[in-house]
C-alpha positions as CSV (number, residue, x, y, z in Angstrom):
1,X,65.0,-5.5,0.1
2,X,61.5,-4.1,-0.4
3,X,61.4,-1.9,2.7
4,X,58.4,-1.5,4.8
5,X,55.9,-2.7,2.2
6,X,57.2,-6.3,2.4
7,X,54.7,-8.9,3.4
8,X,55.1,-11.5,6.1
9,X,55.6,-14.2,3.4
10,X,58.3,-12.3,1.7
11,X,60.2,-11.5,4.9
12,X,60.1,-15.2,5.9
13,X,61.4,-16.2,2.5
14,X,64.4,-13.9,2.8
15,X,65.3,-15.4,6.2
16,X,64.6,-18.9,5.1
17,X,66.7,-18.3,2.0
18,X,69.7,-17.3,4.2
19,X,69.5,-20.5,6.2
20,X,69.0,-22.7,3.2
21,X,72.0,-21.1,1.5
22,X,74.1,-22.8,4.1
23,X,75.0,-19.8,6.2
24,X,75.4,-20.4,9.9
25,X,72.5,-18.8,11.8
26,X,73.9,-16.3,14.3
27,X,71.8,-13.7,16.1
28,X,74.9,-11.4,16.0
29,X,75.3,-11.9,12.3
30,X,75.4,-8.3,10.9
31,X,73.5,-9.2,7.8
32,X,70.7,-10.8,9.7
33,X,70.6,-8.0,12.2
34,X,70.3,-5.4,9.4
35,X,67.6,-7.4,7.7
36,X,65.5,-8.0,10.8
37,X,65.8,-4.5,12.1
38,X,64.7,-3.0,8.9
39,X,61.5,-4.9,8.3
40,X,58.2,-3.7,9.7
41,X,56.9,-7.2,10.6
42,X,57.8,-9.0,13.8
43,X,60.1,-12.1,13.5
44,X,59.7,-14.7,16.3
45,X,61.7,-17.9,16.8
46,X,59.8,-20.5,18.9
47,X,61.1,-23.7,20.5
48,X,59.2,-26.9,19.9
49,X,57.3,-26.4,23.1
50,X,56.2,-22.9,22.0
51,X,58.6,-21.0,24.2
52,X,59.8,-17.7,22.6
53,X,63.6,-18.0,21.9
54,X,63.9,-14.8,19.9
55,X,61.7,-11.8,19.0
56,X,62.8,-9.0,16.7
57,X,63.1,-5.3,18.0
58,X,60.1,-4.2,15.8
59,X,57.8,-6.0,18.3
60,X,58.1,-3.1,20.7
61,X,56.6,-0.7,18.2
62,X,53.6,-3.0,17.7
63,X,53.0,-4.4,21.2
64,X,54.7,-2.0,23.6
65,X,56.9,-4.8,25.0
66,X,60.7,-5.0,24.7
67,X,62.1,-8.2,23.4
68,X,63.7,-9.1,26.7
69,X,60.3,-8.9,28.4
70,X,58.9,-11.7,26.2
71,X,61.8,-14.1,25.6
72,X,61.3,-17.3,27.6
73,X,57.6,-16.8,27.7
74,X,54.7,-18.2,25.6
75,X,53.0,-16.2,22.8
76,X,49.7,-17.6,24.1
77,X,50.0,-15.3,27.2
78,X,49.0,-12.3,25.1
79,X,46.6,-14.0,22.7
80,X,42.9,-13.2,22.9
81,X,41.1,-16.0,24.7
82,X,38.7,-16.5,21.8
83,X,41.7,-17.0,19.5
84,X,43.9,-19.3,21.6
85,X,42.4,-22.5,20.2
86,X,43.1,-21.3,16.6
87,X,46.7,-20.5,17.4
88,X,47.3,-23.8,19.3
89,X,45.8,-25.8,16.4
90,X,48.1,-24.0,13.9
91,X,51.1,-24.9,16.0
92,X,50.0,-28.5,16.4
93,X,49.6,-28.8,12.6
94,X,53.1,-27.3,12.1
95,X,54.7,-29.9,14.5
96,X,53.1,-32.8,12.6
97,X,55.1,-32.1,9.4
98,X,58.6,-30.7,9.4
99,X,59.1,-28.0,6.8
100,X,55.4,-27.2,6.7
101,X,54.0,-23.7,6.6
102,X,50.8,-22.4,8.1
103,X,49.0,-19.0,8.4
104,X,46.4,-17.8,10.9
105,X,44.7,-14.6,12.1
106,X,44.4,-13.7,15.8
107,X,44.2,-10.8,18.3
108,X,47.1,-9.9,20.6
109,X,47.1,-7.7,23.6
110,X,49.1,-4.5,23.6
111,X,50.9,-3.5,26.7
112,X,48.4,-0.6,27.3
113,X,45.5,-3.1,27.2
114,X,44.3,-2.6,23.6
115,X,43.6,-5.6,21.5
116,X,45.3,-5.6,18.1
117,X,44.7,-7.7,15.0
118,X,47.6,-9.7,13.6
119,X,48.3,-12.1,10.8
120,X,51.1,-14.6,11.1
121,X,52.9,-17.0,8.7
122,X,54.9,-19.8,10.5
123,X,57.3,-22.4,9.1
124,X,58.5,-25.5,10.9
125,X,62.3,-25.4,10.7
126,X,62.9,-27.5,13.8
127,X,64.8,-30.1,11.6
128,X,67.0,-27.5,10.0
129,X,70.0,-27.0,12.3
130,X,71.6,-24.9,13.4
131,X,68.2,-22.9,13.4
132,X,66.1,-25.7,14.9
133,X,63.1,-23.4,15.5
134,X,59.6,-22.5,14.4
135,X,60.0,-19.2,12.4
136,X,57.1,-16.9,12.7
137,X,56.6,-13.7,10.8
138,X,53.7,-11.6,12.1
139,X,52.1,-8.5,10.5
140,X,50.1,-5.9,12.5
141,X,46.7,-5.8,10.7
142,X,44.9,-3.4,13.1
143,X,44.9,-0.4,10.8
144,X,43.8,-2.6,7.9
145,X,41.0,-4.2,10.0
146,X,39.8,-0.8,11.3
147,X,39.8,0.6,7.8
148,X,38.0,-2.5,6.6
149,X,35.4,-2.1,9.4
150,X,35.1,1.6,8.5
151,X,34.6,0.8,4.9
152,X,32.0,-1.9,5.8
153,X,30.2,0.8,7.8
154,X,30.3,3.1,4.8
155,X,29.1,0.3,2.5
156,X,26.2,-0.5,4.8
157,X,25.3,3.2,5.2
158,X,25.5,3.5,1.4
159,X,23.2,0.5,1.0
160,X,20.8,2.1,3.5
161,X,20.8,5.4,1.6
162,X,20.2,3.6,-1.7
163,X,17.4,1.6,-0.1
164,X,15.9,4.8,1.4
165,X,16.2,6.6,-1.9
166,X,14.7,3.7,-3.8
167,X,11.8,3.4,-1.3
168,X,11.3,7.1,-1.6
169,X,11.2,6.8,-5.4
170,X,8.8,3.9,-5.2
171,X,6.5,5.8,-2.9
172,X,6.7,8.9,-5.1
173,X,6.0,6.8,-8.2
174,X,3.1,5.1,-6.5
175,X,1.7,8.5,-5.5
176,X,2.2,9.9,-9.0
177,X,0.4,6.8,-10.5
178,X,-2.4,7.3,-8.0
179,X,-2.7,10.9,-8.9
180,X,-2.7,10.0,-12.6
181,X,-5.4,7.4,-12.0
182,X,-7.4,9.9,-10.0
183,X,-7.1,12.6,-12.7
184,X,-8.1,10.0,-15.3
185,X,-11.1,9.1,-13.3
186,X,-12.0,12.7,-12.8
187,X,-11.6,13.3,-16.5
188,X,-13.8,10.3,-17.3
189,X,-16.4,11.5,-14.9
190,X,-16.3,15.0,-16.4
191,X,-16.7,13.7,-19.9
192,X,-19.5,11.5,-18.7
193,X,-21.1,14.4,-16.9
194,X,-20.8,16.6,-19.9
195,X,-22.4,14.0,-22.1
196,X,-25.1,13.4,-19.5
197,X,-25.6,17.2,-19.3
198,X,-26.1,17.5,-23.0
199,X,-28.6,14.7,-23.1
200,X,-30.3,16.1,-20.0
201,X,-30.6,19.6,-21.4
202,X,-32.0,18.3,-24.7
203,X,-34.7,16.2,-23.0
204,X,-35.6,18.9,-20.5
205,X,-35.9,21.6,-23.2
206,X,-38.0,19.2,-25.3
207,X,-40.4,18.4,-22.5
208,X,-40.7,22.0,-21.3
209,X,-41.3,23.3,-24.8
210,X,-43.9,20.5,-25.3
211,X,-45.7,21.5,-22.2
212,X,-45.6,25.2,-23.0
213,X,-46.9,24.5,-26.5
214,X,-49.9,22.7,-25.1
215,X,-50.5,25.5,-22.6
216,X,-50.2,28.1,-25.4
217,X,-52.6,26.2,-27.6
218,X,-55.2,26.0,-24.9
219,X,-54.7,29.7,-24.1
220,X,-55.5,30.7,-27.7
221,X,-58.5,28.4,-27.7
222,X,-59.7,30.0,-24.4
223,X,-59.2,33.4,-26.0
224,X,-61.3,32.5,-29.0
225,X,-63.9,30.9,-26.9
226,X,-64.1,34.1,-24.9
227,X,-64.5,36.2,-28.0
228,X,-67.3,33.8,-29.2
229,X,-68.8,33.8,-25.8
230,X,-68.5,30.0,-25.5
231,X,-68.2,29.9,-21.7
232,X,-68.1,26.1,-21.4
233,X,-65.2,25.8,-23.9
234,X,-63.4,28.7,-22.2
235,X,-63.7,26.9,-18.8
236,X,-62.4,23.6,-20.3
237,X,-59.4,25.4,-21.9
238,X,-58.6,27.1,-18.6
239,X,-58.8,23.8,-16.8
240,X,-56.4,22.2,-19.2
241,X,-54.0,25.2,-18.8
242,X,-54.1,24.8,-15.0
243,X,-53.5,21.0,-15.3
244,X,-50.6,21.7,-17.7
245,X,-48.9,24.2,-15.4
246,X,-49.4,21.7,-12.5
247,X,-47.6,19.0,-14.5
248,X,-44.9,21.4,-15.5
249,X,-44.4,22.4,-11.8
250,X,-44.2,18.8,-10.8
251,X,-41.6,18.2,-13.6
252,X,-39.5,21.2,-12.5
253,X,-39.7,20.0,-8.9
254,X,-38.5,16.6,-9.9
255,X,-35.6,18.2,-11.9
256,X,-34.6,20.2,-8.8
257,X,-34.7,17.0,-6.7
258,X,-32.6,15.2,-9.3
259,X,-30.0,18.0,-9.4
260,X,-29.9,18.4,-5.6
261,X,-29.2,14.6,-5.3
262,X,-25.8,15.1,-7.0
263,X,-24.7,17.7,-4.5
264,X,-21.7,16.7,-2.4
265,X,-23.0,15.3,0.8
266,X,-20.9,17.1,3.5
267,X,-23.3,16.8,6.4
268,X,-23.3,13.0,6.8
269,X,-24.4,11.9,10.2
270,X,-25.4,8.6,11.9
271,X,-28.8,7.8,10.5
272,X,-31.1,5.0,11.9
273,X,-32.3,3.7,8.6
274,X,-35.3,1.9,10.3
275,X,-36.6,5.3,11.5
276,X,-36.3,6.9,8.1
277,X,-38.1,4.0,6.5
278,X,-40.9,4.4,9.0
279,X,-41.3,8.0,7.9
280,X,-41.5,7.0,4.3
281,X,-44.0,4.2,5.0
282,X,-46.1,6.7,6.9
283,X,-46.0,9.2,4.0
284,X,-47.1,6.5,1.5
285,X,-49.6,4.8,3.9
286,X,-52.6,5.8,1.8
287,X,-51.1,4.6,-1.5
288,X,-50.1,1.3,0.2
289,X,-53.7,0.9,1.5
290,X,-55.3,1.7,-1.9
291,X,-53.0,-0.8,-3.7
292,X,-53.7,-3.5,-1.0
293,X,-50.0,-4.2,-1.0
294,X,-48.7,-6.7,1.6
295,X,-45.7,-5.0,3.2
296,X,-42.9,-7.1,4.8
297,X,-40.4,-5.0,6.7
298,X,-37.3,-6.4,8.2
299,X,-36.4,-5.3,11.8
300,X,-33.0,-4.1,13.0
301,X,-31.9,-2.4,9.8
302,X,-28.2,-1.2,10.2
303,X,-27.4,2.4,11.0
304,X,-25.5,4.2,8.2
305,X,-23.6,7.4,7.7
306,X,-25.4,9.6,5.2
307,X,-27.7,12.6,4.9
308,X,-31.1,11.6,6.2
309,X,-32.9,13.6,3.6
310,X,-31.0,11.7,0.8
311,X,-31.9,8.3,2.4
312,X,-35.5,9.4,2.5
313,X,-35.4,10.3,-1.2
314,X,-33.9,7.0,-2.1
315,X,-36.3,4.9,0.0
316,X,-39.3,7.0,-1.2
317,X,-38.5,6.7,-4.9
318,X,-37.8,2.9,-4.7
319,X,-41.0,2.3,-2.7
320,X,-43.1,4.4,-5.1
321,X,-41.5,2.6,-8.0
322,X,-42.4,-0.8,-6.5
323,X,-46.0,0.2,-5.8
324,X,-46.3,1.6,-9.4
325,X,-45.0,-1.6,-11.1
326,X,-47.1,-3.8,-8.8
327,X,-50.3,-2.2,-10.2
328,X,-52.7,-4.7,-11.6
329,X,-51.1,-7.6,-9.6
330,X,-53.9,-9.4,-7.7
331,X,-51.6,-10.2,-4.8
332,X,-49.0,-7.3,-4.6
333,X,-46.2,-7.8,-2.1
334,X,-43.2,-5.6,-1.2
335,X,-40.3,-6.7,1.0
336,X,-37.8,-4.2,2.4
337,X,-34.7,-5.3,4.4
338,X,-31.0,-4.8,4.8
339,X,-27.8,-6.1,6.5
340,X,-24.2,-5.2,7.4
341,X,-21.5,-6.8,5.4
342,X,-17.8,-5.9,5.1
343,X,-18.2,-2.5,6.7
344,X,-21.2,-1.3,4.6
345,X,-25.0,-1.6,4.7
346,X,-26.7,-3.5,1.9
347,X,-30.4,-2.7,1.5
348,X,-33.1,-4.1,-0.8
349,X,-36.6,-3.3,-1.9
350,X,-38.3,-6.3,-3.6
351,X,-41.6,-6.4,-5.4
352,X,-43.5,-9.2,-7.3
353,X,-44.6,-6.9,-10.1
354,X,-44.2,-7.2,-13.9
355,X,-40.4,-7.2,-13.8
356,X,-38.1,-5.8,-16.5
357,X,-36.4,-7.0,-19.7
358,X,-32.6,-7.5,-19.6
359,X,-31.9,-4.5,-21.8
360,X,-33.8,-2.2,-19.5
361,X,-31.6,-3.2,-16.5
362,X,-28.6,-1.4,-18.1
363,X,-30.4,2.0,-18.6
364,X,-33.1,2.1,-16.0
365,X,-31.1,4.5,-13.8
366,X,-30.6,7.0,-16.7
367,X,-32.7,10.2,-16.5
368,X,-36.0,10.2,-18.5
369,X,-35.8,6.5,-19.1
370,X,-38.8,4.2,-18.5
371,X,-39.2,0.5,-19.1
372,X,-40.4,-0.5,-22.5
373,X,-44.1,-1.4,-22.3
374,X,-44.3,-0.4,-18.7
375,X,-47.5,1.5,-19.3
376,X,-47.1,3.4,-16.1
377,X,-47.2,7.2,-15.7
378,X,-44.1,9.1,-14.6
379,X,-41.3,11.4,-15.7
380,X,-38.6,8.6,-15.8
381,X,-36.5,10.6,-13.3
382,X,-37.1,8.8,-10.0
383,X,-34.5,6.0,-10.3
384,X,-32.0,8.5,-11.8
385,X,-32.4,10.5,-8.6
386,X,-31.8,7.4,-6.5
387,X,-28.6,6.7,-8.3
388,X,-27.4,10.2,-7.9
389,X,-28.1,10.2,-4.2
390,X,-26.4,6.8,-3.7
391,X,-23.4,7.8,-5.8
392,X,-23.2,11.0,-3.7
393,X,-22.6,9.1,-0.4
394,X,-20.1,6.7,-2.1
395,X,-22.5,3.7,-2.5
396,X,-23.7,1.5,-5.4
397,X,-27.2,0.8,-6.7
398,X,-28.3,-2.0,-9.0
399,X,-31.4,-4.1,-9.9
400,X,-32.1,-7.8,-10.4
401,X,-35.2,-8.6,-12.4
402,X,-36.9,-11.1,-14.7
403,X,-40.1,-10.4,-16.8
404,X,-43.1,-11.6,-14.8
405,X,-41.0,-12.3,-11.7
406,X,-40.8,-8.9,-10.1
407,X,-37.7,-6.8,-9.4
408,X,-35.3,-6.3,-6.5
409,X,-33.5,-3.0,-6.1
410,X,-30.3,-2.9,-4.1
411,X,-28.2,-0.1,-2.7
412,X,-25.3,0.2,-0.4
413,X,-24.2,2.9,2.2
414,X,-21.3,3.3,4.7
415,X,-22.0,1.8,8.1
416,X,-22.0,4.4,10.9
417,X,-19.4,4.2,13.6
418,X,-20.6,2.9,16.9
């Protein structure tokens, strides 16, 4: 005896062993009664037609029915409708082969209406008199199945928690990587800005000191001319001083414009680029007339979201640059247009001037840089101002050019919401 922990298979073997040992089967046999009454599982003897001939007392504990309530009936009466076909197929297989053994799982109805899970092992002993029955040993699996279901629920919840935590870690890692990338870009921009600032400070100081030296020289000359009463020389020196200070003032104003172009553009509004271009063309009307430039302006330019004053600076500098490098061309032409593409406006200013060398294209937007052999006056700060303004609103600027074939400057800007 193994007590209540015996399985259905072990219980069946004990009863079958009693029969095979040659002992006469007798329901009133004290040994059998003691054996059957002390096992947890339910022992059932079925006739060939499936009628219940005997059912052990332990059945009442599991199903709520007393043995006498079920004897003479069919076990199918209490089987769940969805499991009846499985149980009938098991019984049919048993009847085909005397001495065979089959197992199956099913649900059986408790007297109080609850459905319980059961596992049964049945042996065909119809050809073994005096038993001549199908011996069925059934185990109540409800607690096991409920525990299994509960464990499955815990397992799924654990998987969900692991997935949630994993996703949270992935998102946190992505955020961290984005922050690292952003910090690296900020660091690179800072290093670039510092390098640019050093170069900028050197060139500014060099140009300002040069202008001041010239002014100082003419001032001394004017003083000597005054002492020597050379009125014409004095007037010429003073004229050069005035011209020098005028150039210096223009240079300083250009520097202020360049620095202002880098300021964060916080007052972006919807700007009709066509209207701003009209203002620029009107301001440069006299220069366009004097240069006899043929202007071709595209209609319906897209509206963008920038500071209007910045857009004016960009268009004015690019137009002035195009007019300047068209000088000497017998048939100067400038074309200005733009379109919307992938959520941004793409604008261009095209001239048929002298064009630029390939090496110039890489540095043309740096401050105080002018094309080699350009032979045109200027401070070399206009295109640098353009780049700073375009960068400030989150756009890009570039140039396509070939020597002798003119240049086309492009810049982008965010499209304004409708």
